[in-house]
C-alpha positions as CSV (number, residue, x, y, z in Angstrom):
1,M,-74.8,119.4,-161.9
2,R,-72.5,122.2,-162.8
3,T,-68.9,122.3,-161.9
4,L,-67.5,125.5,-160.3
5,L,-63.8,126.3,-160.0
6,I,-62.4,128.6,-157.3
7,G,-59.1,130.4,-157.9
8,I,-57.3,131.9,-154.9
9,D,-54.4,134.4,-154.8
10,S,-52.9,135.1,-151.4
11,G,-50.5,138.0,-151.4
12,T,-48.8,140.2,-148.9
13,Q,-51.6,142.6,-148.2
14,S,-54.7,140.8,-149.5
15,T,-56.3,137.5,-150.5
16,K,-58.6,137.3,-153.6
17,A,-60.8,134.6,-154.9
18,V,-62.8,134.1,-158.1
19,V,-65.6,131.6,-158.8
20,V,-65.8,130.4,-162.4
21,D,-68.3,128.1,-164.2
22,A,-66.0,125.3,-165.5
23,K,-68.2,124.6,-168.6
24,N,-68.3,128.1,-170.1
25,G,-65.6,130.0,-168.2
26,R,-68.0,132.7,-167.0
27,V,-67.0,134.5,-163.8
28,L,-69.8,134.0,-161.3
29,G,-68.4,135.9,-158.4
30,M,-65.4,137.4,-156.7
31,A,-64.3,138.0,-153.2
32,S,-61.4,140.0,-151.8
33,V,-60.1,140.6,-148.3
34,G,-57.3,143.0,-147.3
35,Y,-55.3,142.7,-144.1
36,D,-53.0,145.0,-142.2
37,L,-49.3,144.6,-141.8
38,I,-48.0,143.6,-138.4
39,P,-46.9,146.8,-136.6
40,G,-43.4,146.9,-135.1
41,Y,-42.0,144.2,-137.3
42,R,-38.2,144.5,-137.9
43,L,-37.1,147.4,-140.0
44,G,-37.0,146.6,-143.7
45,R,-39.3,143.6,-143.4
46,K,-43.1,143.3,-143.6
47,S,-45.5,140.6,-142.6
48,N,-49.2,140.4,-142.3
49,T,-52.0,138.8,-140.3
50,R,-53.1,136.3,-143.0
51,T,-55.0,134.1,-140.6
52,R,-57.5,136.8,-139.8
53,G,-57.8,137.7,-143.5
54,A,-58.2,134.0,-144.5
55,M,-61.0,133.6,-142.0
56,R,-62.9,136.6,-143.4
57,L,-62.3,135.4,-147.0
58,R,-63.7,131.9,-146.0
59,R,-66.8,133.5,-144.6
60,R,-67.2,135.7,-147.8
61,L,-66.7,132.6,-150.1
62,R,-69.4,130.7,-148.2
63,Q,-71.8,133.5,-148.7
64,L,-70.9,133.8,-152.3
65,L,-71.3,130.0,-152.9
66,R,-74.7,130.0,-151.1
67,Q,-75.9,132.7,-153.6
68,L,-74.8,130.5,-156.5
69,R,-76.9,127.5,-155.5
70,P,-79.3,126.3,-158.2
71,G,-82.8,127.8,-157.8
72,R,-81.7,131.0,-156.1
73,P,-82.6,134.3,-157.7
74,K,-79.7,136.0,-159.3
């Protein structure tokens, strides 16, 4: 069984993830989801809708991991 590592970077305007084969360090896939800033937030401050972006990233990661299952065509 191969071991996969998932690295996730959640920033102000996007969340990115990478799937790496732990044995050889090869990047097997990447996913990224951007999200909008919340309109009308106090002047000089920014915030975002990370929950919505995280849900979209989770769906994208599930799709990506399904594609990496053994026996699936690449």
